KOLBARO-190254 format. One record per residue: residue number from 0; residue in three letters; y negated, z, x of N, C-alpha, C in turn. Coordinates in nm, 3 decimals. Layout:
[NUM; 'ALA'; [Y; Z; X]; [Y; Z; X]; [Y; Z; X]],
...
END
This chain:
[0; 'MET'; [-10.908; 13.968; 8.054]; [-10.972; 14.006; 8.173]; [-10.928; 13.929; 8.303]],
[1; 'ASN'; [-10.790; 13.932; 8.322]; [-10.733; 13.861; 8.432]; [-10.767; 13.701; 8.428]],
[2; 'PHE'; [-10.760; 13.652; 8.292]; [-10.782; 13.511; 8.273]; [-10.934; 13.470; 8.314]],
[3; 'ALA'; [-11.022; 13.565; 8.285]; [-11.157; 13.525; 8.315]; [-11.180; 13.525; 8.468]],
[4; 'LYS'; [-11.102; 13.628; 8.537]; [-11.128; 13.635; 8.686]; [-11.049; 13.495; 8.748]],
[5; 'LEU'; [-10.942; 13.462; 8.695]; [-10.883; 13.345; 8.757]; [-10.964; 13.234; 8.718]],
[6; 'LEU'; [-11.036; 13.218; 8.615]; [-11.125; 13.107; 8.575]; [-11.234; 13.091; 8.664]],
[7; 'LEU'; [-11.291; 13.206; 8.681]; [-11.407; 13.214; 8.784]; [-11.375; 13.163; 8.920]],
[8; 'LEU'; [-11.261; 13.216; 8.967]; [-11.217; 13.184; 9.098]; [-11.187; 13.042; 9.117]],
[9; 'GLY'; [-11.124; 12.996; 9.010]; [-11.093; 12.851; 9.009]; [-11.208; 12.768; 9.010]],
[10; 'CYS'; [-11.322; 12.793; 8.928]; [-11.439; 12.704; 8.944]; [-11.502; 12.719; 9.069]],
[11; 'ALA'; [-11.497; 12.841; 9.118]; [-11.574; 12.872; 9.263]; [-11.494; 12.770; 9.359]],
[12; 'LEU'; [-11.365; 12.777; 9.354]; [-11.287; 12.696; 9.457]; [-11.299; 12.541; 9.432]],
[13; 'LEU'; [-11.297; 12.499; 9.314]; [-11.326; 12.363; 9.258]; [-11.478; 12.315; 9.317]],
[14; 'GLY'; [-11.569; 12.405; 9.293]; [-11.699; 12.369; 9.313]; [-11.721; 12.351; 9.492]],
[15; 'SER'; [-11.656; 12.434; 9.559]; [-11.668; 12.418; 9.708]; [-11.569; 12.302; 9.757]],
[16; 'CYS'; [-11.487; 12.251; 9.676]; [-11.413; 12.134; 9.724]; [-11.489; 12.006; 9.691]],
[17; 'VAL'; [-11.555; 12.005; 9.569]; [-11.645; 11.889; 9.536]; [-11.766; 11.902; 9.624]],
[18; 'ASN'; [-11.823; 12.002; 9.680]; [-11.932; 11.993; 9.768]; [-11.882; 11.940; 9.900]],
[19; 'ALA'; [-11.753; 11.989; 9.947]; [-11.697; 11.934; 10.073]; [-11.686; 11.784; 10.060]],
[20; 'THR'; [-11.632; 11.745; 9.964]; [-11.615; 11.597; 9.952]; [-11.736; 11.518; 9.947]],
[21; 'ASN'; [-11.838; 11.571; 9.864]; [-11.978; 11.507; 9.876]; [-12.035; 11.515; 10.009]],
[22; 'ASN'; [-12.009; 11.619; 10.091]; [-12.079; 11.612; 10.226]; [-12.006; 11.513; 10.327]],
[23; 'TYR'; [-11.874; 11.520; 10.291]; [-11.793; 11.402; 10.373]; [-11.835; 11.266; 10.346]],
[24; 'MET'; [-11.859; 11.236; 10.212]; [-11.898; 11.104; 10.173]; [-12.028; 11.061; 10.219]],
[25; 'ASN'; [-12.111; 11.170; 10.216]; [-12.250; 11.138; 10.288]; [-12.239; 11.102; 10.422]],
[26; 'SER'; [-12.165; 11.182; 10.493]; [-12.144; 11.155; 10.637]; [-12.086; 11.026; 10.681]],
[27; 'VAL'; [-12.001; 10.974; 10.593]; [-11.913; 10.856; 10.623]; [-12.026; 10.740; 10.593]],
[28; 'SER'; [-12.109; 10.754; 10.491]; [-12.213; 10.655; 10.445]; [-12.303; 10.644; 10.559]],
[29; 'THR'; [-12.341; 10.748; 10.616]; [-12.447; 10.737; 10.728]; [-12.380; 10.676; 10.841]],
[30; 'ARG'; [-12.249; 10.712; 10.879]; [-12.191; 10.648; 11.008]; [-12.186; 10.502; 10.993]],
[31; 'SER'; [-12.159; 10.437; 10.868]; [-12.151; 10.308; 10.857]; [-12.264; 10.215; 10.865]],
[32; 'THR'; [-12.387; 10.295; 10.851]; [-12.516; 10.211; 10.841]; [-12.575; 10.211; 10.980]],
[33; 'ARG'; [-12.518; 10.275; 11.083]; [-12.561; 10.279; 11.213]; [-12.544; 10.148; 11.270]],
[34; 'THR'; [-12.656; 10.105; 11.352]; [-12.654; 9.971; 11.416]; [-12.635; 10.001; 11.579]],
[35; 'ASN'; [-12.580; 9.911; 11.644]; [-12.557; 9.904; 11.779]; [-12.697; 9.888; 11.860]],
[36; 'SER'; [-12.697; 9.926; 11.985]; [-12.829; 9.891; 12.050]; [-12.821; 9.737; 12.087]],
[37; 'PRO'; [-12.920; 9.665; 12.109]; [-12.919; 9.527; 12.143]; [-12.853; 9.506; 12.270]],
[38; 'ALA'; [-12.843; 9.589; 12.365]; [-12.773; 9.567; 12.498]; [-12.624; 9.556; 12.481]],
[39; 'THR'; [-12.564; 9.659; 12.391]; [-12.422; 9.644; 12.365]; [-12.388; 9.511; 12.271]],
[40; 'VAL'; [-12.466; 9.491; 12.189]; [-12.438; 9.364; 12.103]; [-12.446; 9.238; 12.177]],
[41; 'SER'; [-12.529; 9.233; 12.275]; [-12.535; 9.109; 12.365]; [-12.415; 9.104; 12.446]],
[42; 'SER'; [-12.370; 9.217; 12.498]; [-12.255; 9.203; 12.599]; [-12.136; 9.189; 12.526]],
[43; 'LYS'; [-12.119; 9.229; 12.415]; [-11.997; 9.215; 12.331]; [-12.001; 9.073; 12.281]],
[44; 'SER'; [-12.106; 9.000; 12.242]; [-12.095; 8.882; 12.195]; [-12.079; 8.782; 12.288]],
[45; 'SER'; [-12.122; 8.805; 12.420]; [-12.104; 8.705; 12.528]; [-11.949; 8.698; 12.557]],
[46; 'LYS'; [-11.870; 8.799; 12.542]; [-11.738; 8.802; 12.577]; [-11.653; 8.724; 12.467]],
[47; 'LYS'; [-11.708; 8.721; 12.353]; [-11.642; 8.666; 12.233]; [-11.679; 8.519; 12.198]],
[48; 'GLN'; [-11.757; 8.460; 12.283]; [-11.803; 8.326; 12.242]; [-11.694; 8.221; 12.281]],
[49; 'PRO'; [-11.653; 8.141; 12.197]; [-11.552; 8.059; 12.213]; [-11.585; 7.953; 12.321]],
[50; 'LYS'; [-11.496; 7.906; 12.396]; [-11.521; 7.789; 12.498]; [-11.491; 7.671; 12.415]],
[51; 'ILE'; [-11.598; 7.573; 12.417]; [-11.583; 7.441; 12.360]; [-11.542; 7.341; 12.464]],
[52; 'ARG'; [-11.438; 7.273; 12.445]; [-11.376; 7.174; 12.516]; [-11.393; 7.049; 12.440]],
[53; 'ILE'; [-11.459; 6.951; 12.502]; [-11.472; 6.805; 12.457]; [-11.354; 6.724; 12.506]],
[54; 'ILE'; [-11.275; 6.666; 12.421]; [-11.162; 6.588; 12.473]; [-11.187; 6.456; 12.451]],
[55; 'THR'; [-11.169; 6.368; 12.543]; [-11.200; 6.227; 12.545]; [-11.078; 6.164; 12.488]],
[56; 'PRO'; [-11.070; 6.037; 12.439]; [-10.949; 5.982; 12.385]; [-10.865; 5.935; 12.503]],
[57; 'GLN'; [-10.915; 5.930; 12.631]; [-10.817; 5.911; 12.746]; [-10.743; 6.021; 12.771]],
[58; 'GLN'; [-10.803; 6.143; 12.761]; [-10.723; 6.274; 12.764]; [-10.633; 6.286; 12.673]],
[59; 'THR'; [-10.661; 6.250; 12.550]; [-10.553; 6.258; 12.454]; [-10.445; 6.174; 12.470]],
[60; 'LYS'; [-10.464; 6.052; 12.521]; [-10.342; 5.958; 12.545]; [-10.258; 6.005; 12.660]],
[61; 'GLU'; [-10.331; 6.070; 12.766]; [-10.255; 6.129; 12.876]; [-10.176; 6.247; 12.839]],
[62; 'PHE'; [-10.228; 6.334; 12.735]; [-10.142; 6.443; 12.677]; [-10.022; 6.382; 12.604]],
[63; 'GLN'; [-10.042; 6.295; 12.523]; [-9.956; 6.234; 12.437]; [-9.824; 6.181; 12.527]],
[64; 'GLU'; [-9.876; 6.121; 12.640]; [-9.788; 6.060; 12.727]; [-9.694; 6.178; 12.812]],
[65; 'GLU'; [-9.763; 6.280; 12.837]; [-9.700; 6.383; 12.899]; [-9.594; 6.444; 12.804]],
[66; 'ARG'; [-9.627; 6.468; 12.691]; [-9.560; 6.532; 12.603]; [-9.415; 6.434; 12.558]],
[67; 'ARG'; [-9.449; 6.299; 12.557]; [-9.346; 6.198; 12.540]; [-9.232; 6.226; 12.634]],
[68; 'THR'; [-9.285; 6.210; 12.770]; [-9.192; 6.224; 12.866]; [-9.113; 6.357; 12.879]],
[69; 'PHE'; [-9.192; 6.454; 12.841]; [-9.108; 6.598; 12.846]; [-9.011; 6.586; 12.733]],
[70; 'TYR'; [-9.026; 6.539; 12.620]; [-8.927; 6.538; 12.504]; [-8.820; 6.437; 12.553]],
[71; 'GLN'; [-8.837; 6.337; 12.623]; [-8.745; 6.234; 12.661]; [-8.657; 6.298; 12.768]],
[72; 'LYS'; [-8.702; 6.376; 12.862]; [-8.617; 6.452; 12.956]; [-8.530; 6.549; 12.881]],
[73; 'MET'; [-8.598; 6.625; 12.794]; [-8.509; 6.718; 12.714]; [-8.396; 6.669; 12.632]],
[74; 'GLU'; [-8.418; 6.548; 12.571]; [-8.326; 6.479; 12.511]; [-8.212; 6.442; 12.601]],
[75; 'TYR'; [-8.238; 6.391; 12.722]; [-8.147; 6.346; 12.812]; [-8.058; 6.467; 12.865]],
[76; 'GLU'; [-8.123; 6.584; 12.885]; [-8.056; 6.705; 12.934]; [-7.950; 6.742; 12.815]],
[77; 'MET'; [-7.996; 6.727; 12.702]; [-7.908; 6.775; 12.573]; [-7.787; 6.690; 12.570]],
[78; 'GLU'; [-7.790; 6.571; 12.618]; [-7.688; 6.484; 12.612]; [-7.570; 6.520; 12.709]],
[79; 'LYS'; [-7.582; 6.605; 12.792]; [-7.484; 6.667; 12.891]; [-7.380; 6.736; 12.803]],
[80; 'PRO'; [-7.254; 6.746; 12.866]; [-7.134; 6.781; 12.783]; [-7.163; 6.947; 12.760]],
[81; 'GLN'; [-7.216; 7.017; 12.859]; [-7.237; 7.159; 12.854]; [-7.309; 7.195; 12.712]],
[82; 'TYR'; [-7.405; 7.103; 12.677]; [-7.476; 7.135; 12.554]; [-7.408; 7.075; 12.436]],
[83; 'LYS'; [-7.357; 6.966; 12.445]; [-7.294; 6.872; 12.337]; [-7.157; 6.927; 12.288]],
[84; 'ASP'; [-7.060; 6.946; 12.412]; [-6.924; 6.992; 12.359]; [-6.911; 7.143; 12.334]],
[85; 'PRO'; [-6.862; 7.171; 12.206]; [-6.841; 7.298; 12.179]; [-6.741; 7.400; 12.262]],
[86; 'THR'; [-6.663; 7.334; 12.331]; [-6.568; 7.398; 12.417]; [-6.634; 7.473; 12.537]],
[87; 'TYR'; [-6.753; 7.441; 12.567]; [-6.825; 7.496; 12.684]; [-6.881; 7.637; 12.656]],
[88; 'PHE'; [-6.913; 7.664; 12.526]; [-6.946; 7.809; 12.490]; [-7.086; 7.840; 12.559]],
[89; 'GLY'; [-7.167; 7.739; 12.596]; [-7.291; 7.752; 12.661]; [-7.282; 7.785; 12.826]],
[90; 'HIS'; [-7.161; 7.753; 12.882]; [-7.131; 7.764; 13.015]; [-7.158; 7.627; 13.069]],
[91; 'LYS'; [-7.190; 7.629; 13.205]; [-7.216; 7.506; 13.285]; [-7.096; 7.429; 13.295]],
[92; 'ARG'; [-7.002; 7.508; 13.343]; [-6.864; 7.435; 13.347]; [-6.770; 7.494; 13.249]],
[93; 'LYS'; [-6.667; 7.429; 13.218]; [-6.576; 7.458; 13.099]; [-6.503; 7.574; 13.146]],
[94; 'PRO'; [-6.491; 7.699; 13.067]; [-6.427; 7.810; 13.117]; [-6.275; 7.779; 13.119]],
[95; 'LYS'; [-6.193; 7.864; 13.227]; [-6.063; 7.838; 13.234]; [-5.983; 7.906; 13.115]],
[96; 'LYS'; [-5.860; 7.842; 13.069]; [-5.781; 7.908; 12.969]; [-5.686; 7.984; 13.042]],
[97; 'ARG'; [-5.695; 8.112; 13.037]; [-5.588; 8.208; 13.098]; [-5.502; 8.252; 12.997]],
[98; 'PRO'; [-5.371; 8.301; 13.034]; [-5.294; 8.357; 12.941]; [-5.346; 8.498; 12.887]],
[99; 'PRO'; [-5.312; 8.544; 12.760]; [-5.370; 8.645; 12.701]; [-5.369; 8.779; 12.789]],
[100; 'GLY'; [-5.264; 8.811; 12.864]; [-5.271; 8.924; 12.959]; [-5.362; 8.924; 13.073]],
[101; 'LYS'; [-5.410; 8.799; 13.114]; [-5.503; 8.789; 13.221]; [-5.640; 8.750; 13.186]],
[102; 'GLN'; [-5.677; 8.756; 13.061]; [-5.811; 8.708; 13.020]; [-5.914; 8.803; 13.068]],
[103; 'LYS'; [-6.027; 8.762; 13.108]; [-6.139; 8.851; 13.139]; [-6.258; 8.842; 13.042]],
[104; 'TYR'; [-6.333; 8.953; 13.038]; [-6.454; 8.952; 12.955]; [-6.575; 8.863; 13.035]],
[105; 'CYS'; [-6.623; 8.782; 12.963]; [-6.740; 8.698; 13.011]; [-6.881; 8.760; 12.981]],
[106; 'LYS'; [-6.953; 8.786; 13.078]; [-7.078; 8.845; 13.044]; [-7.169; 8.735; 12.996]],
[107; 'GLU'; [-7.153; 8.606; 13.018]; [-7.235; 8.505; 12.980]; [-7.228; 8.479; 12.830]],
[108; 'CYS'; [-7.123; 8.480; 12.778]; [-7.079; 8.432; 12.625]; [-7.049; 8.552; 12.549]],
[109; 'GLY'; [-6.998; 8.668; 12.610]; [-6.952; 8.777; 12.544]; [-6.816; 8.768; 12.478]],
[110; 'MET'; [-6.735; 8.676; 12.537]; [-6.600; 8.654; 12.478]; [-6.498; 8.676; 12.595]],
[111; 'LYS'; [-6.369; 8.695; 12.574]; [-6.268; 8.686; 12.656]; [-6.203; 8.542; 12.667]],
[112; 'HIS'; [-6.185; 8.503; 12.793]; [-6.129; 8.362; 12.816]; [-6.094; 8.354; 12.959]],
END
């Protein structure tokens, strides 16, 4: 007797769950088929249109020249001892060598020297 009641109760609950999922799936499918009004579509698409730039060969040469000079300047800067010499630790001027009792913590490199 108890088994029959539990079986009927389980079937009723299972049926309501199946109906709920079917209703949910139907509502999801109707939501996905909606279309936007033409006014909103045109306003959104106008914002997303890519800007087309036509680059002439002269502009390309100018750009390449700018990049070349930029990298030449960078290379010249990197030849300075503050970048090339490892004893500078990233400082502009070489840090002082203090005795161990008087060393200070450096905020720039995170070391004591």
